[in-house]
N, C-alpha and C positions, 0 to 999 in steps of 0.2 A: 701710200701709193694710190689710194682710191680718189684722192683729190683731183687728179688729172682727168678722171672720167667726166667731171662736170664741164658742160659746154662753156661756162664762163671762164674757166681756167684755160681752155683751148683758145678762146679769143684773146685772152691777156698775153699768152706766150705759147703759140702753137708748136714751136720748135724746141727740141732738147737744146740746152745751152751749157756752156762751160764758162764760168765767171773767172776772169783773170785780171790781175792788177795791171794798170797801164804801163808801168815800167817793164814788167815781165812780158807783156804782149809786144811792146815795142822791140824788145830784144829778140823776140821770135819772129818778127815781121808779120804779126797778126793784127788786123784792124777789127774794130767793132762790127759784128755781123758776118765776118768771114767764117767759112766752115773750117773746122779744125779737127784734129785727131787727139784723143786722150788715150794713152796706152799704159797698161801696167804689165807686170809679169804674167798676168792671167788672161788678158784680153785687150781688146781695142774697140773704141766706138768713135763715131763722128758726131759733132755737135756744133752749134753756132757760138761764136765768141761773143761774150758780153763783157766788155771792158768796164771795170768798176774800181774806183779808188778805195772803196770800203773793204777790200779784201787784202789780206797780207800778201806781199810780193812773193813769199815762199809757198803759197798755197793756191789751189784752184778749187772750185766748187762745181759739182754736177748735181742737179737736184734729183730727188726721188720722184716717183710717180709716173715715169715713162716705162712701165713694166712691159715685159715681153708678151704679155697677153692683152695689152692695151689696144683697143680697136680703132682709135681715132688718129693715129700718127704713124709715120714710116720709120721713126728713129729706133735704134737699139736701146735696150735697157742699160742703166748704170750697172746692173748686175753683171754685165759682160766684163766688167773690170775686176770682179771679185774671184776669190778662190772657191770654187763650187764644192770643194770637200770640207770647207769650214763654215757650213751653214747650220742654223738651228734645225734640228730634225722635225720639229712640229710646225713652226711658222715659215721655214725656208728663208729666214732673214739672215743677213750677214753684217759684219762690222764694216761700215762704209766710211769710217772717219780717219783711217790711218794708212791708207795705201800710198806708196810712192808712185808717181806717174810721170810720164813724159808727154808734153803737149807740143803739137806741131801744126803748121798750116796745112790744110788739106789740098 
């Protein structure tokens, strides 16, 4: 998550994004660059859609590194989607690989 503190990373992609397959995005009425919502049973966040054919149609990807203590951006952390009771007690990390979610146009 420290990578996003670098100004170079901020210039490459300043917004939190959700990567979505083109077929999935089309079915949801989402176009590249649209703001969208990603929601799990534990929370919800807003991110910009990045339409990309290199991701499975059944999956979405939200990157790490936009932490809630991050000073350079207005976006919520991907941690908003996780179960806060299921975190490592030392590192405060969670499993981000297996959550079911709903994506919608903002």
